[in-house]
C-alpha positions in Angstrom: -10.3 51.7 54.9 -13.9 53.0 54.8 -16.3 50.9 52.8 -16.3 53.2 49.7 -12.5 53.3 49.6 -12.4 49.5 50.0 -14.8 48.9 47.2 -12.9 51.2 44.8 -9.8 49.1 45.7 -11.7 45.8 45.3 -12.8 46.8 41.8 -9.2 47.8 40.9 -7.8 44.5 42.1 -10.7 42.5 40.5 -10.0 44.0 37.2 -6.3 43.1 37.5 -7.4 39.4 37.9 -5.3 39.1 41.1 -7.0 36.6 43.3 -4.4 36.8 46.0 -4.6 40.6 46.4 -8.4 40.3 46.2 -8.5 37.7 49.0 -6.4 39.9 51.1 -9.3 42.4 51.3 -11.4 39.8 53.2 -11.3 38.7 56.9 -10.0 35.2 57.6 -13.6 33.9 58.2 -15.4 36.0 55.6 -18.4 34.8 53.6 -18.9 35.6 49.9 -22.4 34.6 48.8 -23.1 35.2 45.1 -26.8 34.3 45.2 -26.5 32.4 42.0 -24.1 30.0 43.8 -23.5 28.5 47.2 -21.8 30.7 49.8 -18.0 30.5 50.0 -16.7 30.6 53.5 -13.1 31.6 54.5 -10.5 33.7 53.0 -8.6 30.8 51.4 -11.8 29.4 49.8 -12.6 32.9 48.5 -9.1 33.1 47.0 -9.6 29.7 45.3 -13.0 30.8 44.0 -11.5 33.9 42.4 -8.6 31.9 40.9 -11.1 29.6 39.3 -13.3 32.4 38.0 -10.4 34.4 36.5 -9.1 31.2 34.8 -12.6 30.6 33.3 -13.7 34.0 32.0 -12.2 37.4 31.2 -14.2 39.5 33.7 -14.3 43.3 34.0 -16.2 45.3 36.6 -17.2 48.9 35.7 -18.5 51.0 38.6 -22.0 52.5 38.1 -22.4 53.6 41.8 -20.9 53.0 45.1 -22.9 53.8 48.3 -21.7 53.8 51.9 -23.9 53.4 55.0 -21.9 52.8 58.2 -20.1 49.5 57.9 -21.8 48.7 54.6 -20.7 49.4 51.1 -22.9 48.8 48.0 -21.5 48.4 44.6 -23.7 48.7 41.5 -21.7 47.5 38.5 -21.8 46.5 34.9 -19.4 44.9 32.5 -18.5 45.7 28.9 -20.8 42.9 27.6 -23.9 44.4 29.2 -24.2 42.3 32.3 -25.3 44.3 35.4 -25.3 43.5 39.1 -24.9 44.7 42.6 -23.0 43.7 45.6 -23.5 44.4 49.3 -20.3 44.4 51.4 -20.2 44.3 55.2 -16.8 45.8 56.1 -15.4 45.6 59.7 -12.0 46.9 60.6 -11.1 47.7 57.0 -11.8 44.2 55.7 -14.8 42.5 54.1 -16.6 40.3 56.5 -19.6 39.4 54.3 -20.4 39.9 50.7 -23.6 39.2 48.8 -23.9 39.6 45.0 -26.8 39.7 42.7 -26.4 39.1 38.9 -27.8 36.9 36.2 -25.7 33.8 36.0 -27.4 32.4 32.8 -26.6 35.7 30.9 -23.0 35.5 32.2 -22.6 32.0 31.0 -24.0 32.7 27.6 -21.9 35.9 27.1 -18.7 34.0 27.9 -19.7 30.9 25.9 -19.5 28.7 29.0 -21.6 25.5 29.5 -25.2 26.0 30.6 -26.5 24.1 33.6 -28.2 20.8 32.7 -31.2 21.3 34.9 
């Protein structure tokens, strides 16, 4: 899949809350770095991260824009609660090798009535 096609699929599977299908879009040694958190390394760890996140909050990703540049896809998104963010995906051989996401974690926690960091 080309980057733009893969990102459309990624959003579809994300919105289904399907951590297994989502993890299948990543390479075995992929890195997912949401800058508000520590990087997650490896497909199995990425699957576990999504399982935990889907169990914690009802998340929906709405596409604002998708851009493609060679092996890179860029997803600009929002959610129904007003949170906005963007993700950069390096896609090699039809699978995500590296992902970096930017979003406001404090706003996310407040919107979902989750505990705030103690620091």
